[in-house]
FILUM-395555 format. One record per residue (C-alpha): x, y negated, z negated; residue in one letter. Coordinates in steps of 0.2 Angstrom, whole numbers. Example, Ala and Ser with C-alpha at 12.3 -4.5 7.8 and 13.67 -1.06 7.14 Angstrom:
2
R|62|22|-39|A
R|68|5|-36|S
This chain:
171
R|1156|-318|-285|M
R|1141|-306|-284|A
R|1147|-298|-300|E
R|1147|-315|-309|D
R|1129|-319|-303|K
R|1123|-302|-310|E
R|1132|-305|-326|K
R|1123|-322|-328|E
R|1106|-314|-324|K
R|1109|-300|-337|E
R|1109|-312|-352|P
R|1094|-322|-345|Q
R|1084|-306|-342|V
R|1087|-301|-360|T
R|1083|-318|-366|N
R|1067|-318|-357|F
R|1063|-300|-363|E
R|1066|-306|-381|K
R|1056|-322|-378|L
R|1042|-311|-371|L
R|1043|-299|-386|E
R|1042|-314|-398|S
R|1027|-321|-389|E
R|1018|-305|-389|K
R|1021|-303|-408|K
R|1015|-321|-410|R
R|999|-318|-399|S
R|995|-302|-409|E
R|997|-312|-425|D
R|985|-325|-419|Y
R|973|-312|-413|L
R|973|-304|-430|T
R|970|-320|-439|R
R|956|-324|-427|L
R|948|-307|-430|Q
R|949|-310|-449|Y
R|942|-328|-447|M
R|928|-321|-437|Q
R|924|-308|-450|A
R|924|-321|-464|D
R|913|-332|-454|F
R|900|-318|-451|E
R|901|-314|-470|N
R|898|-332|-474|L
R|884|-333|-462|K
R|875|-318|-470|K
R|878|-324|-487|R
R|871|-341|-482|F
R|856|-333|-474|D
R|853|-322|-490|R
R|854|-338|-501|E
R|842|-347|-490|N
R|830|-333|-490|E
R|830|-333|-509|N
R|828|-352|-510|T
R|813|-351|-498|K
R|806|-336|-509|K
R|807|-345|-525|Y
R|806|-364|-520|C
R|789|-366|-529|N
R|794|-358|-545|E
R|794|-375|-555|R
R|777|-380|-550|I
R|770|-363|-553|I
R|777|-363|-570|T
R|769|-379|-574|D
R|752|-372|-567|L
R|753|-358|-579|L
R|751|-370|-594|D
R|735|-376|-586|V
R|729|-358|-584|V
R|733|-355|-603|D
R|723|-371|-608|E
R|708|-366|-597|L
R|708|-348|-604|E
R|709|-355|-622|L
R|694|-367|-618|A
R|684|-353|-611|V
R|688|-342|-626|K
R|684|-355|-639|V
R|668|-361|-630|A
R|661|-343|-629|K
R|665|-340|-648|A
R|656|-357|-653|S
R|638|-357|-658|D
R|632|-372|-648|N
R|638|-366|-631|Q
R|636|-378|-616|Q
R|634|-365|-603|K
R|637|-376|-588|T
R|653|-382|-595|L
R|659|-365|-598|V
R|654|-359|-581|D
R|663|-374|-573|G
R|679|-370|-583|V
R|678|-352|-578|E
R|676|-357|-559|M
R|691|-368|-560|T
R|701|-355|-569|L
R|696|-342|-555|K
R|701|-354|-541|K
R|717|-358|-550|L
R|721|-339|-552|R
R|717|-337|-533|K
R|730|-351|-528|V
R|743|-343|-539|L
R|739|-326|-532|E
R|741|-333|-514|Q
R|758|-339|-519|E
R|764|-322|-525|G
R|761|-325|-544|V
R|753|-310|-553|S
R|751|-307|-572|P
R|762|-295|-581|I
R|751|-280|-587|E
R|752|-279|-605|C
R|740|-268|-615|T
R|739|-263|-633|Q
R|748|-247|-636|G
R|760|-249|-621|S
R|779|-247|-623|V
R|788|-263|-626|F
R|798|-269|-611|D
R|811|-282|-615|P
R|813|-286|-596|R
R|796|-294|-596|C
R|790|-296|-614|Q
R|797|-306|-629|N
R|792|-300|-646|A
R|789|-313|-659|I
R|784|-301|-673|A
R|787|-283|-677|A
R|778|-272|-690|E
R|785|-256|-696|E
R|772|-242|-695|R
R|772|-223|-699|D
R|762|-219|-683|D
R|774|-228|-671|A
R|786|-216|-662|K
R|794|-230|-652|E
R|792|-249|-651|C
R|774|-252|-644|T
R|764|-268|-641|V
R|751|-272|-654|I
R|744|-288|-647|E
R|748|-299|-632|E
R|749|-317|-639|I
R|752|-326|-622|R
R|751|-318|-605|K
R|767|-317|-594|G
R|768|-319|-575|Y
R|779|-313|-561|K
R|783|-322|-545|L
R|784|-308|-532|K
R|797|-297|-541|D
R|805|-310|-553|K
R|798|-313|-570|V
R|793|-331|-571|L
R|787|-331|-589|R
R|788|-316|-601|P
R|773|-310|-611|S
R|774|-315|-629|I
R|769|-300|-640|V
R|768|-292|-657|R
R|775|-275|-658|V
R|774|-260|-669|A
R|791|-251|-673|Q
R|794|-234|-682|P
R|799|-236|-700|K
R|817|-235|-703|S
R|823|-220|-714|K
């Protein structure tokens, strides 16, 4: 009778061991899945934080782009008024003061003009060429004239400069 009880216990013990092994594998699988999900969550959180930071950094881009048109108009008004014979000095001074304030506001928002001087090398990342002239003395594509100023918001080009360029004559 003692032998019969031990024989009955043996299958139960092996069944429990198999069940225990099965549960260990299952729990390891759950742990692995949980670790992957945790890593995915951390990556998603980092990506969201980066996108959120970029959104904050460039959220005022639309309004600044619109303000740049105002800057262009004020600059043109000052240029035309200074060139005319019957200047109204106070009007010119007022427009210049307004322009100065507007530039200061833009500067505080991180907007800066793109430096574009005559004779500098053409940079397609921040300049658009609307006309090109072939010249003998040009060794590479260089700026002849800036037609419209370009601007950057922090490190992003808001509006490229529009320029005329000189390029070497083709042979």
